[in-house]
C-alpha positions in Angstrom: -39.0 11.9 -67.6 -39.2 10.9 -63.9 -36.8 12.0 -61.2 -34.3 9.4 -60.0 -35.3 7.6 -56.9 -33.4 8.4 -53.9 -32.0 5.2 -52.4 -33.3 4.4 -48.9 -30.9 5.0 -46.0 -28.9 2.1 -44.5 -31.0 0.0 -42.0 -28.6 0.7 -39.3 -28.2 4.4 -39.5 -29.1 6.4 -36.5 -29.7 10.0 -35.8 -27.8 12.0 -33.2 -30.7 11.7 -30.8 -30.9 8.0 -31.1 -27.1 7.8 -30.4 -27.5 9.4 -27.0 -30.5 7.5 -26.0 -28.4 4.3 -25.6 -25.5 5.0 -23.4 -23.1 2.0 -22.8 -22.9 -0.3 -19.9 -21.4 1.4 -16.8 -22.3 4.9 -18.1 -24.8 7.2 -16.5 -25.9 10.3 -18.5 -22.8 10.0 -20.6 -20.4 9.8 -17.8 -18.6 6.5 -16.6 -18.6 5.2 -13.2 -15.4 4.0 -11.9 -15.2 0.6 -10.2 -13.1 0.8 -7.0 -13.1 0.3 -3.3 -15.2 2.5 -1.1 -13.8 5.2 0.9 -13.5 3.1 3.9 -11.4 0.7 2.1 -9.2 3.5 0.8 -8.8 4.9 4.3 -7.9 1.5 5.5 -5.3 1.1 2.9 -3.9 4.6 3.6 -3.5 3.5 7.3 -1.6 0.4 6.4 0.7 2.2 4.1 1.4 4.8 6.8 2.2 2.2 9.3 4.4 0.0 6.9 6.3 3.1 5.5 6.9 4.4 9.0 8.4 1.1 10.2 10.9 1.3 7.3 12.4 4.1 9.2 14.0 1.7 11.6 16.1 0.4 8.7 17.0 4.0 7.6 18.1 4.7 11.1 20.3 1.7 11.2 21.8 2.5 7.8 22.5 6.2 8.7 24.2 5.1 11.9 26.5 2.7 10.1 27.2 4.9 7.1 27.4 8.5 8.5 30.8 9.9 8.8 32.1 10.4 12.4 32.9 14.0 13.7 36.0 13.9 15.8 36.0 15.8 19.0 38.8 16.5 21.6 38.4 17.2 25.3 40.7 19.4 27.3 40.9 20.2 31.0 41.1 23.8 31.6 41.5 24.7 35.3 38.6 22.9 37.0 36.4 22.7 33.9 36.5 20.6 30.8 36.0 21.9 27.3 35.2 20.0 24.1 36.0 21.2 20.6 36.2 20.0 17.1 39.4 18.2 16.3 39.3 19.3 12.8 37.6 22.7 12.7 37.7 22.8 8.8 36.5 19.2 8.4 33.3 18.5 6.4 32.1 15.5 8.5 29.1 17.3 10.0 27.9 18.2 6.4 28.4 14.5 5.5 26.2 13.4 8.3 23.3 15.4 6.9 24.1 14.4 3.4 24.1 10.7 4.3 20.7 11.0 5.8 19.4 13.0 2.9 20.5 10.5 0.2 19.3 7.5 2.2 15.9 9.2 2.7 15.5 10.1 -1.0 16.3 6.5 -1.8 13.8 5.3 0.7 11.2 7.6 -0.5 11.7 6.4 -4.2 11.5 2.8 -3.3 8.4 3.2 -1.0 6.6 5.1 -3.8 7.4 2.4 -6.4 6.2 -0.4 -4.0 2.9 1.4 -3.2 2.3 2.1 -6.8 2.8 -1.5 -7.9 0.6 -2.6 -5.1 -2.2 -0.2 -5.7 -2.0 1.4 -9.2 -5.2 3.3 -8.9 -3.9 5.5 -6.0 -6.2 7.7 -4.2 -6.0 10.6 -1.8 -5.9 8.4 1.3 -3.1 6.4 -0.3 -0.9 9.2 -1.1 -1.6 11.0 2.2 -0.5 7.7 3.9 2.6 7.6 1.8 3.7 11.2 2.8 2.7 10.8 6.4 4.4 7.5 6.7 7.7 8.9 5.1 7.7 11.7 7.6 7.1 9.4 10.6 9.8 7.1 9.2 12.3 10.0 8.9 11.6 10.9 12.6 12.0 7.3 13.7 15.3 7.0 11.7 16.6 10.3 13.2 15.8 9.1 16.9 17.1 5.6 16.2 20.4 7.0 14.9 20.8 9.2 17.8 20.1 6.5 20.2 22.6 4.1 18.5 25.2 6.7 18.0 27.7 8.0 20.8 26.4 9.4 23.9 25.0 12.9 23.9 26.9 13.7 27.0 30.1 14.9 25.5 31.8 16.1 28.7 31.4 12.7 30.3 32.6 11.1 27.1 35.7 13.5 27.1 36.4 12.6 30.8 36.1 8.9 30.1 38.6 8.9 27.2 41.0 11.3 28.6 42.5 14.7 27.8 43.6 15.3 24.2 42.0 11.8 23.0 39.9 12.0 20.1 36.3 10.6 20.2 33.2 10.8 18.0 30.6 13.4 18.4 27.0 12.5 19.0 25.1 11.7 15.8 22.7 14.6 15.0 21.2 16.5 12.1 22.3 20.1 11.5 19.3 20.9 9.1 15.8 19.9 10.1 14.8 20.2 6.4 16.3 16.8 5.7 13.5 15.1 7.4 11.2 16.1 4.6 13.5 14.3 1.8 11.6 11.0 2.3 8.0 12.2 2.0 8.8 14.7 -0.8 10.7 12.1 -2.8 7.9 9.6 -2.3 5.3 12.0 -3.4 7.2 13.1 -6.6 8.0 9.6 -7.7 4.5 8.4 -7.1 3.0 11.4 -8.9 5.3 10.6 -11.8 4.5 6.9 -11.9 0.8 7.6 -11.8 1.0 10.2 -14.7 3.0 7.8 -16.9 1.6 4.4 -16.0 -1.5 4.9 -14.1 -4.9 3.8 -15.4 -6.7 6.3 -17.7 -10.3 7.4 -17.4 -12.4 6.7 -20.4 -13.6 9.7 -22.3 -17.4 9.6 -22.5 -17.5 11.9 -25.5 -15.5 9.4 -27.7 -16.8 6.2 -26.4 -18.7 3.9 -28.8 -22.4 3.8 -28.1 -24.8 0.9 -28.7 -26.5 0.8 -32.0 -30.4 0.5 -31.8 -31.8 -2.6 -33.4 -33.0 -2.2 -37.1 
């Protein structure tokens, strides 16, 4: 009796060593190279984002000035001096001023993050840094513009101008400086979430198909 002949292996079988000898196009040593702009282009994009986002602070300042509640003050003449005090000491208008700025800044941060993500999905450190710095600069611009558009900062002169016992609006100001961070924080959180959910994925070099050597 003769032993059964073992069938020859398929002509296109390859050993593990052969599989690693032919990496796919675009891979070097099993690791893929990502196509994208150079560092100079990314830094330039980050600067453009910073300027564009910061300029949007003018719109935020205008909206804050228009939508923030007015804090009523009253002036009184005591002797030779004028004093100014809150007309409603238990009112929450001052809190509403900060709250209005915060809500508007959060909305601006979310919108700016969405726009930046749609324009440049791949992101990058300069782009994210530009988004954060631009949001902070935009908040500062909005704050200063709102204060400038609002009632005069000289409350004594304002009280003298309107007269004793006549109510007038207090200067527009922020009671908590932390609200200036609402825009950049919201922008970073929303951009990070969008990148994690919808951003491009890097290919896995260990599960990529490799070229089959010729038979």
